C-alpha positions in Angstrom: 0.0 0.0 0.0 1.5 3.3 -1.1 0.2 5.3 1.9 1.7 8.6 0.7 -0.2 8.4 -2.7 -3.4 7.3 -1.1 -3.3 10.0 1.6 -2.6 12.7 -1.0 -5.5 11.5 -3.1 -7.9 11.8 -0.2 -6.5 15.2 0.8 -7.0 16.5 -2.8 -10.6 15.2 -2.8 -11.4 16.7 0.5 -13.5 19.8 -0.1 -13.6 21.3 3.3 -11.3 24.0 4.8 -8.9 22.9 7.5 -9.0 25.6 10.2 -6.3 25.3 12.8 -6.8 27.2 16.0 -3.4 27.6 17.7 -3.2 28.4 21.4 0.3 29.8 21.0 2.5 30.5 17.9 4.6 27.4 18.3 1.9 25.3 16.5 3.3 26.1 13.1 6.4 24.1 13.9 5.8 21.4 11.4 4.5 23.3 8.4 5.8 25.7 5.7 4.3 28.0 3.0 1.1 28.3 5.1 -0.5 31.5 6.4 -1.2 32.3 10.0 -3.7 35.0 10.9 -3.5 36.7 14.3 -7.1 38.0 14.5 -10.5 36.5 13.8 -12.6 39.3 12.6 -15.3 38.3 10.0 -13.3 40.0 7.3 -10.2 38.0 8.2 -12.1 34.7 8.2 -13.8 35.6 4.9 -10.3 36.2 3.3 -9.0 32.9 4.6 -12.1 30.9 3.4 -11.9 32.7 0.0 -8.2 31.9 -0.5 -6.9 29.0 -2.5 -5.2 27.6 0.5 -7.1 24.7 2.0 -5.4 24.9 5.4 -4.7 28.0 7.5 -3.9 28.9 11.1 -5.6 31.3 13.5 -3.4 32.3 16.4 -5.6 32.5 19.5 -2.9 32.7 22.2 -5.5 31.2 24.5 -3.0 29.4 26.7 -2.3 32.8 28.2 -6.0 33.5 28.9 -8.2 32.9 31.8 -11.0 30.3 31.3 -13.6 33.1 30.9 -11.4 34.8 28.3 -10.8 31.6 26.5 -14.5 30.8 26.3 -15.3 34.2 24.9 -12.6 34.1 22.2 -13.6 30.6 21.0 -17.3 31.7 20.8 -16.2 34.7 18.7 -14.0 32.6 16.5 -16.8 30.0 16.0 -19.2 32.8 14.9 -16.7 34.2 12.4 -16.0 30.7 11.0 -19.7 30.0 10.6 -20.2 33.3 8.9 -17.4 32.8 6.4 -18.5 29.3 5.7 -22.1 30.5 4.9 -20.8 33.3 2.7 -18.4 31.2 0.7 -20.4 27.9 0.7 -17.4 26.0 2.0 -17.6 23.5 4.8 -14.8 23.1 7.3 -13.2 21.1 10.0 -11.5 22.6 13.1 -8.3 21.4 14.7 -7.6 22.8 18.2 -3.8 22.7 18.2 -2.3 22.8 21.6 0.7 21.7 23.6 2.4 18.3 22.9 3.0 18.0 26.6 -0.8 18.2 27.3 -1.0 21.7 28.8 -3.8 24.1 27.8 -7.5 24.8 28.2 -8.8 21.3 27.7 -11.6 20.2 27.5 -13.0 23.8 27.6 -11.9 24.9 24.1 -13.2 22.0 22.2 -16.4 21.8 24.2 -17.1 25.5 23.5 -16.3 25.1 19.8 -18.7 22.1 19.6 -21.5 24.2 21.1 -20.8 27.4 19.3 -20.2 25.9 15.8 -23.7 24.4 15.9 -22.5 21.1 14.4 -23.3 17.6 15.4 -19.7 16.3 16.2 -19.5 12.6 16.2 -16.1 12.3 17.9 -13.2 14.1 19.3 -9.7 12.9 18.2 -6.8 13.4 20.6 -3.4 13.2 19.0 -0.5 14.9 20.9 2.1 13.1 18.8 5.0 15.5 17.9 8.2 13.6 17.0 10.2 16.8 16.3 10.0 17.5 20.0 10.2 13.9 21.2 6.5 13.3 21.9 5.1 9.8 21.3 2.0 7.9 22.2 2.6 4.2 22.7 0.1 1.8 24.3 -2.1 4.9 25.0 0.7 6.3 27.2 2.0 9.7 26.1 5.8 10.0 26.4 8.2 12.9 26.4 11.8 12.1 25.3 14.3 13.3 27.8 17.9 12.5 26.7 17.7 8.9 25.7 14.7 8.0 27.8 11.0 8.1 27.1 9.4 9.5 30.2 5.6 9.3 30.8 4.3 12.8 30.4 2.7 13.0 33.9 6.2 12.4 35.4 7.7 15.5 33.7 7.9 19.1 34.8 5.2 20.0 32.3 2.6 18.0 34.3 3.3 20.2 37.3 2.3 23.4 35.4 0.8 25.9 37.8 -2.2 26.5 35.6 -2.6 23.3 33.5 -1.2 20.5 35.6 -2.4 16.9 35.4 -1.5 13.5 36.9 -2.3 10.9 34.1 0.0 9.8 31.3 -2.5 7.3 29.8 -4.5 9.5 27.5 -7.7 7.6 28.2 -7.3 8.4 31.9 -6.2 11.9 31.0 -9.5 12.4 29.3 -11.4 11.2 32.4 -9.3 13.4 34.7 -9.7 16.5 32.6 -13.4 16.1 32.0 -13.9 15.4 35.7 -15.4 12.0 34.9 -17.9 13.1 32.2 -16.0 10.8 29.8 -14.8 7.6 31.4 -11.4 6.1 30.4 -13.1 2.8 29.7 -15.3 4.5 27.0 -12.4 6.1 25.2 -11.7 4.4 21.9 -8.0 3.7 21.2 -6.4 3.4 17.7 -3.5 1.1 18.4 -0.1 0.7 16.7 -0.8 -2.9 15.8 -3.8 -2.1 13.6 -2.1 0.9 12.1 1.0 -1.0 11.2 -1.0 -3.9 9.8 -2.7 -1.2 7.7 -6.0 -2.7 8.9 -8.1 0.1 7.3 -11.4 -1.7 8.0 -10.8 -1.9 11.8 -9.6 1.7 12.1 -12.4 3.1 10.0 -14.9 1.0 11.9 -13.7 2.5 15.2 -14.0 6.0 13.8 -17.5 5.3 12.3 -18.7 3.9 15.6 -18.2 7.1 17.7 -21.2 9.2 18.5 -22.1 12.2 20.7 -18.6 13.7 20.9 -17.0 10.4 22.0 -13.3 10.4 22.5 -10.7 8.7 20.3 -7.0 8.4 21.3 -4.4 7.9 18.5 -1.2 6.1 19.1 1.8 7.1 17.0 5.5 6.4 17.2 6.4 7.8 13.8 4.8 9.7 10.9 4.0 6.4 9.0 1.7 5.4 11.8 -0.1 8.8 11.7 -0.3 8.8 7.9 -2.3 5.6 7.9 -4.6 6.9 10.6 -5.2 10.1 8.6 -6.0 8.0 5.5 -8.7 6.0 7.4 -9.9 9.3 8.9 -10.4 10.8 5.5 -12.4 7.7 4.5 -14.6 8.1 7.6 -15.2 11.8 6.9 -16.1 10.8 3.4 -18.9 8.8 4.9 -20.3 12.0 6.3 -18.9 11.8 9.8 -17.8 14.9 11.7 -14.9 15.1 14.1 -13.3 17.7 16.3 -9.5 17.5 16.9 -7.3 18.3 19.9 -3.8 17.7 18.7 -0.1 18.8 18.6 1.5 19.9 15.4 2.2 16.4 14.0 -1.5 15.9 13.0 -1.7 19.2 11.1 1.3 18.3 9.0 0.0 14.8 8.2 -3.6 15.7 7.6 -2.5 18.6 5.4 0.0 16.4 3.4 2.7 18.9 4.1 6.1 17.6 3.1 9.3 18.0 5.0 11.5 20.9 4.1 15.2 21.4 4.8 15.9 23.7 7.7 16.3 27.4 6.8 19.7 28.8 6.2 21.2 32.2 7.3 20.8 33.4 3.7 17.0 32.7 4.0 16.7 34.2 7.5 18.7 37.4 7.4 17.9 39.3 4.3 18.3 42.9 5.4 19.5 44.9 8.4 22.7 42.7 8.2 24.8 45.3 9.9 22.5 45.4 12.9 22.4 43.2 15.9 19.7 40.5 16.6 17.4 40.4 19.5 16.8 37.2 21.6 14.0 37.3 24.2 13.8 34.5 26.7 10.7 34.2 28.9 10.1 30.5 29.4 11.0 29.1 32.8 11.4 25.5 31.6 14.5 23.8 32.9 15.3 23.0 29.3 15.2 26.7 28.4 17.6 27.6 31.3 20.0 24.9 30.1 19.8 26.3 26.5 20.5 29.8 27.9 23.6 28.6 29.6 24.8 27.0 26.3 24.0 30.3 24.5 26.3 32.1 26.9 29.2 30.3 25.4 29.0 32.4 22.2 31.3 35.4 22.5 30.1 38.8 21.5 26.5 38.6 22.7 25.4 41.0 25.3 23.4 39.1 28.0 21.0 41.2 30.1 19.2 39.7 33.1 15.7 41.3 33.4 14.5 41.3 37.0 11.0 40.1 36.3 10.3 39.6 40.1 9.9 43.4 40.3 6.5 42.9 38.8 5.2 43.0 42.4 6.4 46.7 42.6 5.0 48.6 39.6 7.3 51.6 40.1 10.5 49.6 40.3 9.3 47.4 37.4 9.0 50.5 35.2 12.5 51.6 36.0 13.9 48.1 35.3 12.1 48.0 31.9 13.5 51.4 30.9 17.1 50.3 31.9 16.9 47.1 29.7 15.3 49.0 26.8 18.1 51.6 26.7 20.8 48.9 26.6 19.0 46.9 23.9 18.7 49.9 21.5 22.4 50.7 21.9 23.5 47.1 21.3 21.4 46.6 18.1 22.3 49.9 16.6 26.0 49.1 17.2 25.7 45.7 15.5 25.7 43.7 18.7 23.3 40.8 19.2 21.6 41.1 22.6 19.8 38.4 24.7 17.3 39.4 27.4 16.2 36.8 29.9 13.8 36.8 32.8 14.4 35.3 36.2 15.0 31.6 35.9 12.6 30.6 38.6 8.9 31.1 38.6 7.8 33.7 41.2 5.8 31.8 43.8 3.6 33.5 46.4 1.9 32.2 49.6 -1.8 31.5 49.1 -1.4 32.0 45.4 -4.1 30.9 42.9 -3.8 29.5 39.4 -5.5 32.5 37.8 -3.3 35.0 39.7 -0.1 33.1 38.7 -1.3 33.2 35.1 -2.1 36.9 35.2 1.3 37.6 36.7 3.0 35.6 34.0 1.1 37.6 31.4 2.3 40.9 32.9 5.9 39.8 32.8 5.4 38.6 29.2 3.9 42.0 28.3 7.1 43.7 29.6 9.3 41.3 27.6 7.4 42.0 24.4 7.7 45.7 25.0 11.4 45.4 24.4 10.6 44.5 20.8 7.7 46.9 20.5 9.9 49.9 21.5 12.9 49.1 19.3 14.3 52.2 17.6 16.0 50.2 14.9 15.0 47.1 12.8 17.1 44.2 14.1 18.8 41.5 11.9 16.4 38.9 13.4 14.3 38.3 16.5 14.1 35.0 18.5 11.5 34.6 21.2 11.7 31.7 23.6 8.4 30.5 25.2 4.8 30.3 24.0 3.2 33.3 25.7 6.4 35.4 25.0 6.5 34.5 21.3 2.8 35.3 20.9 3.0 38.7 22.5 6.1 39.6 20.5 4.5 38.6 17.3 1.1 40.2 17.8 1.6 43.1 20.3 5.2 44.1 19.5 5.5 43.3 15.8 1.9 44.0 14.9 1.6 41.0 12.7 -1.8 40.4 11.2 -0.9 37.8 8.6 2.4 36.0 8.5 3.9 33.4 6.1 5.4 30.4 7.8 8.7 30.0 6.0 9.7 26.7 7.6 11.8 25.7 10.5 15.2 26.9 11.9 15.6 23.5 13.5 13.3 20.6 14.4 10.1 22.0 15.9 11.2 25.7 15.7 9.1 27.7 13.2 10.0 30.9 11.5 7.5 33.5 10.4 8.1 36.1 7.8 6.3 39.2 8.9 3.8 40.8 6.5 3.8 44.3 5.0 1.4 45.6 7.7 3.8 44.7 10.5 6.2 47.0 12.4 9.2 45.5 10.6 8.0 44.0 7.2 9.9 41.0 5.9 11.6 40.3 9.3 12.5 36.7 10.1 10.8 35.9 13.4 12.1 32.7 15.0 9.5 31.2 17.4 11.3 28.9 19.9 9.0 26.8 22.1 10.1 26.5 25.7 9.8 22.7 25.7 11.6 22.0 22.4 15.2 21.3 21.3 18.3 19.9 22.9 20.5 21.9 25.3 22.6 23.1 22.3 19.8 23.9 19.8 19.4 27.6 20.7 23.2 28.1 20.5 23.4 26.4 17.2 20.7 28.5 15.6 22.2 31.8 16.9 25.7 30.8 15.8 24.3 30.4 12.3 22.5 33.8 12.4 25.4 35.9 13.6 28.2 34.4 11.5 
């Protein structure tokens, strides 16, 4: 069975738009030559539905929102999608792209979409597979690769997230935990590796066709060949008139959209102008991996490293003074041709009797300060790298004023690069979006070494 040819044929026959709602900008980490929109006005959705592109992204940045904000945003987006679909006569499917380490507003986002889109959704497909970042689902257990080891996701630092923590690595049990028992683990359907590798299309399709009333489906995948066969069976099921919602990482988007693998971008593709200026690196993520990557980056001579005292967020006056100090140094460095790296405190600020929502709002305030360093630049830099999901979204939308960006490809595995549009603050700038939980300890250093040669 030539699965690539069969999958491509199904994709070309598929006459619905594939709308990917991305809860932070890192979700474009497996695609290229795809557009991402940063707002969801009716005009924007009408443009996207009217374009020749079958697949497009909408950046929601909802991982930085409260539950109430997330619900409102998804209702607004659903209304705009419905309106564009009605005006253009084009049907659609929606992929809720989120974190491959299972953080985010789940099940809130997909439940709101199901309600607000007004569609009868037969099943919800969960597929956090993302091999570029070392995320695999085997025997229904979701794993995170750390070094040479595959560690169950619930045993990693990601599961201890202050806002989106969880305790189950088995995705069936994760569903039960996150839905507070509304969907039992025993009722979740599993698409196993054995049937995928046997290319047992009848069994996989039968499972997909059997789901009703928003029932949950967990997809096991250890490599892209596994996922390609699942997507082929999925297209067959959708061809029978079934409707599905998707909660996935970036691997499913690439596979369902038949997007081929492109070589990593070179310096010549990334730095096209402002070559005599310095670059700007902004590090907001608190992940241990990010801190290790920062330490490796410090081995590069000639970069100016500025520690931003983000704990001063508790004292507004002192915080404003600190922001002004850092901004002045950044502008001087970039204009002099020196690349500068600004990084927040390496430990999360923890307070007694804290709440999840308060911690999230504090994190957003710090991210807003970090993005302001790009927003207030006096000179166009050679490039910008933002490390961390909330940080990268704020830099792209608030600082760079991006409305529509072209995904050029990746700087390294799982690290997308946007080319900013003509409406942005710095048109044509290469904006490198570096997820907090992706890459080896040396990946950031290797990318920057290439950029500042």
